[in-house]
N, C-alpha and C positions, 0 to 999 in steps of 0.2 A: 203791379196794381197802379192804375193812374187816378182812378177816380174814388172818392170816399162817399159813400152813401149811408145815412143812419136812418133805419126803419125801426121806430121806437114806439112801443106801447107804454104808455105812462100811467102811473098812479096819479089819481085826480089830486090836484093841489100841490104836487111835488115839483121842484125845480127841474128845468129841462136840460139834460145833457146834451152837448154838441161837440162834435169831433172836428178840429180844425186842421190838425197836421199829424201825419205819420211819419215817423223818422226811422229809418232803418241802418242801426250802427254798422252792420256788415258792409253795406254798400255806400254808406254816408249819404244817402239820398233821401229827400222828403217827398212824400206823396208820389213816389215813382216805383222803381223796381224793388220788389221785397224778396228777402231770402228765405226759402223754406226751411224749417227746423231751426230756426234763429230768432232772437227776440227782436221786437219792435216797441218804440216809444210813442205813445199816443198823448197828444196835447189837445186841449179843449176847455170846456166849462162843465163844472159839476160831474166831473168824471170818477169822483169818488163813489158814485152810484153803481159803477161797473164792478166794484167789488162786492156789491151785495150778493147774497146767495140766490136771490130771485133773478139776477142779471146773467145774461150769456151774449158773448161776443162772436159773431159768425163772419166767415168769408162766404160771399155769394158769387157764383160764377157768373160773368156778364152774358154768356150764352145760354145759361140754363139757371134761372132764377129760383127754381125749386130744389137745387141741390145747395144745402147749407153745410158748411164745414166749420166745425166749432174750434175756436182758437183755444189755447192753454190757459191755465189759470191766470187771472188778472190780479197784478200787484200794484200797490198804490205808492206813488212818488209824493203826491200832494193831491189837493182837491181837483186839480186842473191838469194833472199828469199821471198817467199809469203806463205800465208795461206788461206785454204778455208775450208768448212764444207761438210764432206761426207754425201750424202743422205741416206735415209732408204733403205738397199739393203739386197738381200738374201745371205745366206752363200755360199761361193764358192771363186774362184781365178779370180781376176780382173787385168786388165793393165790400166794404165793412158794413154789417147790419147788426145793430144793437137791438136786444130784445129784453124787456123788464117785464116779467110776468106779473100780472095783476089779478088779485083774488077776486073772483066773481062773487058779489053779494049774495047770489042765489045758490052758489055752489056749497053743498053740503058734505062734499067727500073730504074725510079726514086724511091726514098724512099716513095714518096706518093703512088705509084702504088703497091710497095711491101706491104705496110701497108694496103692497100685496100684489096689485095688478103688474107692477114692474118684476116683481119675482116671478110671476106667473108667466110673463112674456119671455123672461131669460129661460126659464124651465123648458118652454115649449121649444125655443130655438136651439137650446142645447141638445134636447131629444132629437131633433130633426138632423142637426149636424152629426150627432153620434151615429144615427141610422145610416146616413149618407156615408160616412167615413167607414163603418163597418162593412157595408155592401161594395162600396167602390174601391176602398183601400184596403180591404181585407184585414182590418185590424180586429183585436178582441179585447174588449174592456177598457181599452185606452184609445185616445185620439192620435193620429199621426200628428207631426209636427205642423203641417199646413192647416189641418183642421183645428188643432188647438189655438192656433194663431187667430183663425176666424172666430172661434168661439169666444175667445177672450175680447176680440174686437167687438162682437155683437153684444156682449154683455156690457162692455163699456159705453156703447151707444145707447143702450137701454138705460143704463145708469145716469147718463147725461140728458136723457130725452126731457125736454120741457113740456111736452104735450101729453103725458101719461094719464093725466086727469081726464082727457077728452077722448082717447083712443085706446083701444085694446091691444091692436097689433100694428105692425108697420104697414100693412096693407090698407089700413084705415088713415094712414097719414099722407098729406099732400106734399110733405117735405122730404127731400132725399138727403139724409145725413151722412150716409155712407161715402167713403171714397169710391171713385169708378171701379177699381180693381176688386175692392171687397163687394161692391154691389153685384158685380157679375158673379162673383163666387157664392154669395148667398142666395141669388136667384137660381143658380145651378143646384144648390142644396134644396130650395123650396120646390123646384120643379120635380126633383127625384122623390123627396121624402113626404111632400105633402099628401099625394094620393095614397102612400104606403103607412102613414101614421095610424090609421084606423086599425091595422092589422097587428101593429107592434106596441102602440101606446093608445088603447082605445078611449081611456077616460080622458086624457089630456087633449086627444083629437076632437073629442065631441065637445068638450068645454069650450075649446078654441073656436070651433065652428058657430057654436051657439052664440058666444059673446061677440065674435066678429059680425055676424049677421046683425045681431041687436043694435050694435052701435053703428053700422052702416046705415041701418034705417033711421037712427036718431040724427045722424049727420045730414041725410037727405032730407029729412023732415025740416031741419034747421035752414037747410039751403033754399 
């Protein structure tokens, strides 16, 4: 990673966090090569804001800025220094992107409703993975190891998703937060299970279609 880029959605009146240096203890380099699945130390100003529950730190691929890869939990050294863990990433150049979610004054959605949407998304994805695994891998009642890993990963992405209030399903999201390998696997599941959900889980399928189309219209009208 050669370049540090902060894309920040700020809360009005709050101090502005700035990233100045990224140090990789494994390679002992600053603002250069980083080691996957290893810690990095970030230095700058007002970085204690990164430890807020509303803050997320991502790696953004320089060749695909729609693909966001979330870093691990952020821990505070001081107001101007934090550390986090780099996830397992492919070779390439990445930027750091900081997102601090701002509560819309017009938004009336409660935390309970957002969590309900999150759980509905996880339920639908799990049902689709279960159907795929049953038909493709001939399992009965339990997922194979590969599909269990995918299901756990999909649930984790839903739990970490910062856009849950404004989208119902990943098809309504313009950001790719899945790792490339997992994205290809979930696409295979969607292609197979999507058309068959109506026969195996009709209630969940109908609810998903209605909500997805509704929110696509809302997104298009705002655009």
